[in-house]
PyMOL CGO cylinders between C-alpha atoms (Angstrom):
from pymol import cmd
from pymol.cgo import CYLINDER

trace = [
    CYLINDER, -47.81, 71.45, -6.55, -48.26, 73.67, -3.49, 0.3, 1, 1, 1, 1, 1, 1,
    CYLINDER, -48.26, 73.67, -3.49, -50.05, 70.92, -1.61, 0.3, 1, 1, 1, 1, 1, 1,
    CYLINDER, -50.05, 70.92, -1.61, -47.35, 68.41, -2.50, 0.3, 1, 1, 1, 1, 1, 1,
    CYLINDER, -47.35, 68.41, -2.50, -44.77, 70.84, -1.14, 0.3, 1, 1, 1, 1, 1, 1,
    CYLINDER, -44.77, 70.84, -1.14, -46.79, 71.28, 2.05, 0.3, 1, 1, 1, 1, 1, 1,
    CYLINDER, -46.79, 71.28, 2.05, -47.25, 67.51, 2.38, 0.3, 1, 1, 1, 1, 1, 1,
    CYLINDER, -47.25, 67.51, 2.38, -43.52, 66.97, 1.93, 0.3, 1, 1, 1, 1, 1, 1,
    CYLINDER, -43.52, 66.97, 1.93, -42.75, 69.26, 4.87, 0.3, 1, 1, 1, 1, 1, 1,
    CYLINDER, -42.75, 69.26, 4.87, -45.33, 67.50, 7.02, 0.3, 1, 1, 1, 1, 1, 1,
    CYLINDER, -45.33, 67.50, 7.02, -43.92, 64.07, 6.14, 0.3, 1, 1, 1, 1, 1, 1,
    CYLINDER, -43.92, 64.07, 6.14, -40.40, 65.29, 6.94, 0.3, 1, 1, 1, 1, 1, 1,
    CYLINDER, -40.40, 65.29, 6.94, -41.51, 66.71, 10.29, 0.3, 1, 1, 1, 1, 1, 1,
    CYLINDER, -41.51, 66.71, 10.29, -42.91, 63.36, 11.45, 0.3, 1, 1, 1, 1, 1, 1,
    CYLINDER, -42.91, 63.36, 11.45, -40.31, 61.17, 9.76, 0.3, 1, 1, 1, 1, 1, 1,
    CYLINDER, -40.31, 61.17, 9.76, -42.82, 59.59, 7.40, 0.3, 1, 1, 1, 1, 1, 1,
    CYLINDER, -42.82, 59.59, 7.40, -42.12, 58.39, 3.87, 0.3, 1, 1, 1, 1, 1, 1,
    CYLINDER, -42.12, 58.39, 3.87, -44.37, 57.60, 0.93, 0.3, 1, 1, 1, 1, 1, 1,
    CYLINDER, -44.37, 57.60, 0.93, -45.12, 53.88, 1.04, 0.3, 1, 1, 1, 1, 1, 1,
    CYLINDER, -45.12, 53.88, 1.04, -43.12, 51.97, -1.58, 0.3, 1, 1, 1, 1, 1, 1,
    CYLINDER, -43.12, 51.97, -1.58, -46.33, 50.59, -3.06, 0.3, 1, 1, 1, 1, 1, 1,
    CYLINDER, -46.33, 50.59, -3.06, -47.56, 54.16, -3.71, 0.3, 1, 1, 1, 1, 1, 1,
    CYLINDER, -47.56, 54.16, -3.71, -44.24, 55.69, -4.83, 0.3, 1, 1, 1, 1, 1, 1,
    CYLINDER, -44.24, 55.69, -4.83, -44.61, 55.01, -8.59, 0.3, 1, 1, 1, 1, 1, 1,
    CYLINDER, -44.61, 55.01, -8.59, -48.13, 56.47, -8.75, 0.3, 1, 1, 1, 1, 1, 1,
    CYLINDER, -48.13, 56.47, -8.75, -47.04, 59.50, -6.71, 0.3, 1, 1, 1, 1, 1, 1,
    CYLINDER, -47.04, 59.50, -6.71, -44.04, 60.14, -8.97, 0.3, 1, 1, 1, 1, 1, 1,
    CYLINDER, -44.04, 60.14, -8.97, -46.20, 59.74, -12.09, 0.3, 1, 1, 1, 1, 1, 1,
    CYLINDER, -46.20, 59.74, -12.09, -48.70, 62.32, -10.84, 0.3, 1, 1, 1, 1, 1, 1,
    CYLINDER, -48.70, 62.32, -10.84, -45.95, 64.76, -9.84, 0.3, 1, 1, 1, 1, 1, 1,
    CYLINDER, -45.95, 64.76, -9.84, -44.30, 64.38, -13.26, 0.3, 1, 1, 1, 1, 1, 1,
    CYLINDER, -44.30, 64.38, -13.26, -47.63, 64.99, -15.02, 0.3, 1, 1, 1, 1, 1, 1,
    CYLINDER, -47.63, 64.99, -15.02, -48.24, 68.14, -12.98, 0.3, 1, 1, 1, 1, 1, 1,
    CYLINDER, -48.24, 68.14, -12.98, -44.69, 69.34, -13.65, 0.3, 1, 1, 1, 1, 1, 1,
    CYLINDER, -44.69, 69.34, -13.65, -45.16, 68.80, -17.39, 0.3, 1, 1, 1, 1, 1, 1,
    CYLINDER, -45.16, 68.80, -17.39, -48.49, 70.64, -17.36, 0.3, 1, 1, 1, 1, 1, 1,
    CYLINDER, -48.49, 70.64, -17.36, -47.29, 73.62, -15.32, 0.3, 1, 1, 1, 1, 1, 1,
    CYLINDER, -47.29, 73.62, -15.32, -43.74, 73.81, -16.63, 0.3, 1, 1, 1, 1, 1, 1,
    CYLINDER, -43.74, 73.81, -16.63, -40.67, 73.13, -14.55, 0.3, 1, 1, 1, 1, 1, 1,
    CYLINDER, -40.67, 73.13, -14.55, -40.22, 76.69, -13.28, 0.3, 1, 1, 1, 1, 1, 1,
    CYLINDER, -40.22, 76.69, -13.28, -43.86, 77.27, -12.25, 0.3, 1, 1, 1, 1, 1, 1,
    CYLINDER, -43.86, 77.27, -12.25, -44.01, 73.82, -10.66, 0.3, 1, 1, 1, 1, 1, 1,
    CYLINDER, -44.01, 73.82, -10.66, -40.83, 74.44, -8.63, 0.3, 1, 1, 1, 1, 1, 1,
    CYLINDER, -40.83, 74.44, -8.63, -42.16, 77.82, -7.52, 0.3, 1, 1, 1, 1, 1, 1,
    CYLINDER, -42.16, 77.82, -7.52, -45.51, 76.38, -6.42, 0.3, 1, 1, 1, 1, 1, 1,
    CYLINDER, -45.51, 76.38, -6.42, -43.77, 73.50, -4.61, 0.3, 1, 1, 1, 1, 1, 1,
    CYLINDER, -43.77, 73.50, -4.61, -41.54, 75.97, -2.76, 0.3, 1, 1, 1, 1, 1, 1,
    CYLINDER, -41.54, 75.97, -2.76, -44.59, 78.06, -1.79, 0.3, 1, 1, 1, 1, 1, 1,
    CYLINDER, -44.59, 78.06, -1.79, -46.26, 74.94, -0.46, 0.3, 1, 1, 1, 1, 1, 1,
    CYLINDER, -46.26, 74.94, -0.46, -43.25, 74.16, 1.70, 0.3, 1, 1, 1, 1, 1, 1,
    CYLINDER, -43.25, 74.16, 1.70, -43.82, 77.46, 3.53, 0.3, 1, 1, 1, 1, 1, 1,
    CYLINDER, -43.82, 77.46, 3.53, -47.52, 76.82, 4.23, 0.3, 1, 1, 1, 1, 1, 1,
    CYLINDER, -47.52, 76.82, 4.23, -48.84, 75.93, 7.65, 0.3, 1, 1, 1, 1, 1, 1,
    CYLINDER, -48.84, 75.93, 7.65, -50.90, 72.74, 7.90, 0.3, 1, 1, 1, 1, 1, 1,
    CYLINDER, -50.90, 72.74, 7.90, -54.01, 74.90, 8.40, 0.3, 1, 1, 1, 1, 1, 1,
    CYLINDER, -54.01, 74.90, 8.40, -53.30, 76.82, 5.19, 0.3, 1, 1, 1, 1, 1, 1,
    CYLINDER, -53.30, 76.82, 5.19, -52.81, 73.57, 3.29, 0.3, 1, 1, 1, 1, 1, 1,
    CYLINDER, -52.81, 73.57, 3.29, -56.10, 72.17, 4.60, 0.3, 1, 1, 1, 1, 1, 1,
    CYLINDER, -56.10, 72.17, 4.60, -57.92, 75.36, 3.64, 0.3, 1, 1, 1, 1, 1, 1,
    CYLINDER, -57.92, 75.36, 3.64, -56.41, 75.25, 0.17, 0.3, 1, 1, 1, 1, 1, 1,
    CYLINDER, -56.41, 75.25, 0.17, -57.18, 71.56, -0.26, 0.3, 1, 1, 1, 1, 1, 1,
    CYLINDER, -57.18, 71.56, -0.26, -60.79, 72.15, 0.68, 0.3, 1, 1, 1, 1, 1, 1,
    CYLINDER, -60.79, 72.15, 0.68, -61.16, 74.77, -2.05, 0.3, 1, 1, 1, 1, 1, 1,
    CYLINDER, -61.16, 74.77, -2.05, -59.94, 72.50, -4.86, 0.3, 1, 1, 1, 1, 1, 1,
    CYLINDER, -59.94, 72.50, -4.86, -62.39, 70.95, -7.27, 0.3, 1, 1, 1, 1, 1, 1,
    CYLINDER, -62.39, 70.95, -7.27, -63.19, 67.38, -6.31, 0.3, 1, 1, 1, 1, 1, 1,
    CYLINDER, -63.19, 67.38, -6.31, -62.69, 66.32, -9.91, 0.3, 1, 1, 1, 1, 1, 1,
    CYLINDER, -62.69, 66.32, -9.91, -58.99, 66.95, -9.48, 0.3, 1, 1, 1, 1, 1, 1,
    CYLINDER, -58.99, 66.95, -9.48, -58.84, 64.75, -6.41, 0.3, 1, 1, 1, 1, 1, 1,
    CYLINDER, -58.84, 64.75, -6.41, -61.05, 61.92, -7.60, 0.3, 1, 1, 1, 1, 1, 1,
    CYLINDER, -61.05, 61.92, -7.60, -60.21, 61.57, -11.29, 0.3, 1, 1, 1, 1, 1, 1,
    CYLINDER, -60.21, 61.57, -11.29, -59.11, 57.95, -11.73, 0.3, 1, 1, 1, 1, 1, 1,
    CYLINDER, -59.11, 57.95, -11.73, -55.96, 57.16, -13.63, 0.3, 1, 1, 1, 1, 1, 1,
    CYLINDER, -55.96, 57.16, -13.63, -56.64, 55.87, -17.11, 0.3, 1, 1, 1, 1, 1, 1,
    CYLINDER, -56.64, 55.87, -17.11, -53.34, 54.01, -17.11, 0.3, 1, 1, 1, 1, 1, 1,
    CYLINDER, -53.34, 54.01, -17.11, -54.72, 50.94, -15.33, 0.3, 1, 1, 1, 1, 1, 1,
    CYLINDER, -54.72, 50.94, -15.33, -56.84, 48.26, -16.97, 0.3, 1, 1, 1, 1, 1, 1,
    CYLINDER, -56.84, 48.26, -16.97, -60.43, 47.43, -16.00, 0.3, 1, 1, 1, 1, 1, 1,
    CYLINDER, -60.43, 47.43, -16.00, -60.87, 50.79, -14.26, 0.3, 1, 1, 1, 1, 1, 1,
    CYLINDER, -60.87, 50.79, -14.26, -58.60, 49.81, -11.37, 0.3, 1, 1, 1, 1, 1, 1,
    CYLINDER, -58.60, 49.81, -11.37, -57.43, 52.59, -9.08, 0.3, 1, 1, 1, 1, 1, 1,
    CYLINDER, -57.43, 52.59, -9.08, -53.80, 53.04, -8.08, 0.3, 1, 1, 1, 1, 1, 1,
    CYLINDER, -53.80, 53.04, -8.08, -54.57, 51.63, -4.63, 0.3, 1, 1, 1, 1, 1, 1,
    CYLINDER, -54.57, 51.63, -4.63, -56.31, 48.59, -6.13, 0.3, 1, 1, 1, 1, 1, 1,
    CYLINDER, -56.31, 48.59, -6.13, -53.33, 47.96, -8.38, 0.3, 1, 1, 1, 1, 1, 1,
    CYLINDER, -53.33, 47.96, -8.38, -51.06, 48.17, -5.34, 0.3, 1, 1, 1, 1, 1, 1,
    CYLINDER, -51.06, 48.17, -5.34, -53.16, 45.60, -3.51, 0.3, 1, 1, 1, 1, 1, 1,
    CYLINDER, -53.16, 45.60, -3.51, -53.35, 43.41, -6.61, 0.3, 1, 1, 1, 1, 1, 1,
    CYLINDER, -53.35, 43.41, -6.61, -49.55, 43.43, -6.96, 0.3, 1, 1, 1, 1, 1, 1,
    CYLINDER, -49.55, 43.43, -6.96, -49.22, 42.17, -3.41, 0.3, 1, 1, 1, 1, 1, 1,
    CYLINDER, -49.22, 42.17, -3.41, -51.84, 39.48, -4.03, 0.3, 1, 1, 1, 1, 1, 1,
    CYLINDER, -51.84, 39.48, -4.03, -49.84, 38.39, -7.08, 0.3, 1, 1, 1, 1, 1, 1,
    CYLINDER, -49.84, 38.39, -7.08, -46.78, 38.09, -4.82, 0.3, 1, 1, 1, 1, 1, 1,
    CYLINDER, -46.78, 38.09, -4.82, -48.74, 35.59, -2.74, 0.3, 1, 1, 1, 1, 1, 1,
    CYLINDER, -48.74, 35.59, -2.74, -49.35, 37.80, 0.29, 0.3, 1, 1, 1, 1, 1, 1,
    CYLINDER, -49.35, 37.80, 0.29, -52.32, 37.20, 2.60, 0.3, 1, 1, 1, 1, 1, 1,
    CYLINDER, -52.32, 37.20, 2.60, -54.83, 39.92, 3.51, 0.3, 1, 1, 1, 1, 1, 1,
    CYLINDER, -54.83, 39.92, 3.51, -53.12, 40.25, 6.88, 0.3, 1, 1, 1, 1, 1, 1,
    CYLINDER, -53.12, 40.25, 6.88, -49.70, 40.69, 5.27, 0.3, 1, 1, 1, 1, 1, 1,
    CYLINDER, -49.70, 40.69, 5.27, -51.06, 43.21, 2.76, 0.3, 1, 1, 1, 1, 1, 1,
    CYLINDER, -51.06, 43.21, 2.76, -52.76, 45.16, 5.54, 0.3, 1, 1, 1, 1, 1, 1,
    CYLINDER, -52.76, 45.16, 5.54, -49.51, 45.32, 7.48, 0.3, 1, 1, 1, 1, 1, 1,
    CYLINDER, -49.51, 45.32, 7.48, -47.50, 46.34, 4.40, 0.3, 1, 1, 1, 1, 1, 1,
    CYLINDER, -47.50, 46.34, 4.40, -49.92, 49.13, 3.47, 0.3, 1, 1, 1, 1, 1, 1,
    CYLINDER, -49.92, 49.13, 3.47, -50.76, 50.10, 7.06, 0.3, 1, 1, 1, 1, 1, 1,
    CYLINDER, -50.76, 50.10, 7.06, -54.47, 49.49, 6.46, 0.3, 1, 1, 1, 1, 1, 1,
    CYLINDER, -54.47, 49.49, 6.46, -57.01, 47.29, 8.19, 0.3, 1, 1, 1, 1, 1, 1,
    CYLINDER, -57.01, 47.29, 8.19, -57.75, 43.79, 6.95, 0.3, 1, 1, 1, 1, 1, 1,
    CYLINDER, -57.75, 43.79, 6.95, -61.33, 44.90, 6.41, 0.3, 1, 1, 1, 1, 1, 1,
    CYLINDER, -61.33, 44.90, 6.41, -60.14, 47.64, 4.05, 0.3, 1, 1, 1, 1, 1, 1,
    CYLINDER, -60.14, 47.64, 4.05, -58.01, 45.13, 2.14, 0.3, 1, 1, 1, 1, 1, 1,
    CYLINDER, -58.01, 45.13, 2.14, -61.02, 42.79, 1.84, 0.3, 1, 1, 1, 1, 1, 1,
    CYLINDER, -61.02, 42.79, 1.84, -63.05, 45.74, 0.51, 0.3, 1, 1, 1, 1, 1, 1,
    CYLINDER, -63.05, 45.74, 0.51, -60.36, 46.51, -2.09, 0.3, 1, 1, 1, 1, 1, 1,
    CYLINDER, -60.36, 46.51, -2.09, -60.25, 42.84, -3.10, 0.3, 1, 1, 1, 1, 1, 1,
    CYLINDER, -60.25, 42.84, -3.10, -64.00, 42.80, -3.64, 0.3, 1, 1, 1, 1, 1, 1,
    CYLINDER, -64.00, 42.80, -3.64, -63.62, 45.73, -6.04, 0.3, 1, 1, 1, 1, 1, 1,
    CYLINDER, -63.62, 45.73, -6.04, -60.62, 44.11, -7.73, 0.3, 1, 1, 1, 1, 1, 1,
    CYLINDER, -60.62, 44.11, -7.73, -62.48, 40.83, -8.22, 0.3, 1, 1, 1, 1, 1, 1,
    CYLINDER, -62.48, 40.83, -8.22, -65.51, 42.64, -9.66, 0.3, 1, 1, 1, 1, 1, 1,
    CYLINDER, -65.51, 42.64, -9.66, -63.51, 44.88, -11.99, 0.3, 1, 1, 1, 1, 1, 1,
    CYLINDER, -63.51, 44.88, -11.99, -61.27, 42.09, -13.26, 0.3, 1, 1, 1, 1, 1, 1,
    CYLINDER, -61.27, 42.09, -13.26, -64.09, 39.50, -13.31, 0.3, 1, 1, 1, 1, 1, 1,
    CYLINDER, -64.09, 39.50, -13.31, -61.92, 37.28, -11.13, 0.3, 1, 1, 1, 1, 1, 1,
    CYLINDER, -61.92, 37.28, -11.13, -63.51, 34.71, -8.86, 0.3, 1, 1, 1, 1, 1, 1,
    CYLINDER, -63.51, 34.71, -8.86, -60.51, 34.24, -6.57, 0.3, 1, 1, 1, 1, 1, 1,
    CYLINDER, -60.51, 34.24, -6.57, -57.00, 35.43, -5.72, 0.3, 1, 1, 1, 1, 1, 1,
    CYLINDER, -57.00, 35.43, -5.72, -55.36, 33.14, -8.27, 0.3, 1, 1, 1, 1, 1, 1,
    CYLINDER, -55.36, 33.14, -8.27, -57.49, 34.53, -11.09, 0.3, 1, 1, 1, 1, 1, 1,
    CYLINDER, -57.49, 34.53, -11.09, -56.77, 38.08, -9.93, 0.3, 1, 1, 1, 1, 1, 1,
    CYLINDER, -56.77, 38.08, -9.93, -53.03, 37.33, -9.82, 0.3, 1, 1, 1, 1, 1, 1,
    CYLINDER, -53.03, 37.33, -9.82, -53.25, 35.89, -13.35, 0.3, 1, 1, 1, 1, 1, 1,
    CYLINDER, -53.25, 35.89, -13.35, -54.99, 39.11, -14.46, 0.3, 1, 1, 1, 1, 1, 1,
    CYLINDER, -54.99, 39.11, -14.46, -52.16, 41.13, -12.92, 0.3, 1, 1, 1, 1, 1, 1,
    CYLINDER, -52.16, 41.13, -12.92, -49.55, 39.08, -14.75, 0.3, 1, 1, 1, 1, 1, 1,
    CYLINDER, -49.55, 39.08, -14.75, -51.40, 39.24, -18.10, 0.3, 1, 1, 1, 1, 1, 1,
    CYLINDER, -51.40, 39.24, -18.10, -51.66, 43.01, -17.83, 0.3, 1, 1, 1, 1, 1, 1,
    CYLINDER, -51.66, 43.01, -17.83, -48.05, 43.44, -16.65, 0.3, 1, 1, 1, 1, 1, 1,
    CYLINDER, -48.05, 43.44, -16.65, -49.12, 44.80, -13.27, 0.3, 1, 1, 1, 1, 1, 1,
    CYLINDER, -49.12, 44.80, -13.27, -47.12, 42.23, -11.32, 0.3, 1, 1, 1, 1, 1, 1,
]
cmd.load_cgo(trace, "trace")
């Protein structure tokens, strides 16, 4: 919660917002942390984070267990990550790699990499099959 508070201040200072494609996953993770910590402890930690310098936040982030950072969400089918689901949703909307890259502010090469993982995890041979997977699993 402290790091989310620190990140919020940083985003505000540069006028940056959480990308719409990532908003639902972000809110889900924040809600889970709030439920685990309790509303009062969560609010206190968030407020403490808002007072941290970027250097303090980086130091704190580096001391966290990597299992916290890398634990995949079990809410997505086929072992898809939140980012892969975001890309898959855009594929299901008929967007090209170039359009997805622009939407997510990533390179086309990164999008192609995500699509390779999506195709492998969903056993899809092409974009149409991946889009059908997304629809069947209510991801699109």
